[in-house]
N, C-alpha and C positions, 0 to 999 in steps of 0.2 A: 132623827129628822135633819135633813140637810138645810143649811142656812140659806135664806133667800138671797139671790143674786139680783142686785138692783141697778137699773139705769134710769136716768131722769131726763125728761123732755121738758124744758123750761118754758118755752113760748109756743103758742098755737101755730106759729109759722114754721117752727123747727121741723126738719125732716131727718134729723139725727138726734140721738139720745146719748148722754154721757154715762159710761159705766162707772159705778161706784162699788166695785168688788174686785177681789184678787182672784187669780186662777181661772179666768174666763178663757176656755179653750173651745175649739170647733165643736159644735153640738151642744154646748151648755145652754140651758134654758135660763133666761133672765126675765124679770118683770119690769116693764117700762111703766113709769108713773109720770103723770103730768100734773100741773098745778091745780087742776080741778078735782084731783083725786081719782081720775080714771086710770085703770091699769090694763095692761095687755101683756101676755106672756109670749116671748119670741125666742126662737132657737137661733143662737149666734152662729155665724159663718165665719170662721177664722179665729185665730187666737188674738184676744184683745187685752192690752194692758190697762190697768187701773187708770181712770181719767180720760181714756180715749173714747171714740165715738163708734156707734153702729147706726145703720140706716133704719128708720122706723117705717119706711115704705120704699117701694122701688123708686130709684132715682136714675134717670136716663142721661147718657153722655151729653154734656153741654148745659145741663140744668144746674141752677144755683143750689148750693148746699147752705142751709140755714141752721145756725146754732145760736141760742140765746136771742132769737128774733132777728139776727143780723146775718147777711150773706158773708160766709167765710171763704168762699171759693166756688168752683164749679166741678162737676163730675167729669173726669177725663175718660171714663169708661162707664158702661152701665153698671149700676150697683143694685143688688137685690136686697130686699127687706131682711134685716138681721146681719147683714154683711159689715165687716170692719171697714170704716171709712177713715182713710189717712192718705199720706202722700203717694201711695201706689195707685190710687184711683180718684184723686182729686187734685186740682191745681188751684193755688191761691190766686186771687184776682187783684188783691191790693198791691199797690206799688207799680203796677204795669203802666208804662208810658210816663214815668216820672223822670226819665233821663232824656236830655235833649240830644237829638241826632244819634242816638244809640251809644252814647259815651258810657264807659264803664267807670 
């Protein structure tokens, strides 16, 4: 019997879950668990390293991405359920506008 591949959705607002398993490759089935004990099996799209995120629902370009109940950025492209969420399809929103006059 193959070991359970686990992802955790920590907050009700979250639209991503964190992978807590190694060797997650495109097509791997993972079980997403939330704090209420609810589970859902999802087929992963893409290769996802341990500790990285997958979408728990479809996220459209421009929509915020929530992890641990906090917005960590916005989708820079449409992201489908189960897809790897990282810098290739999201942009961090923190720190924008913190420089005066565009200074580097």
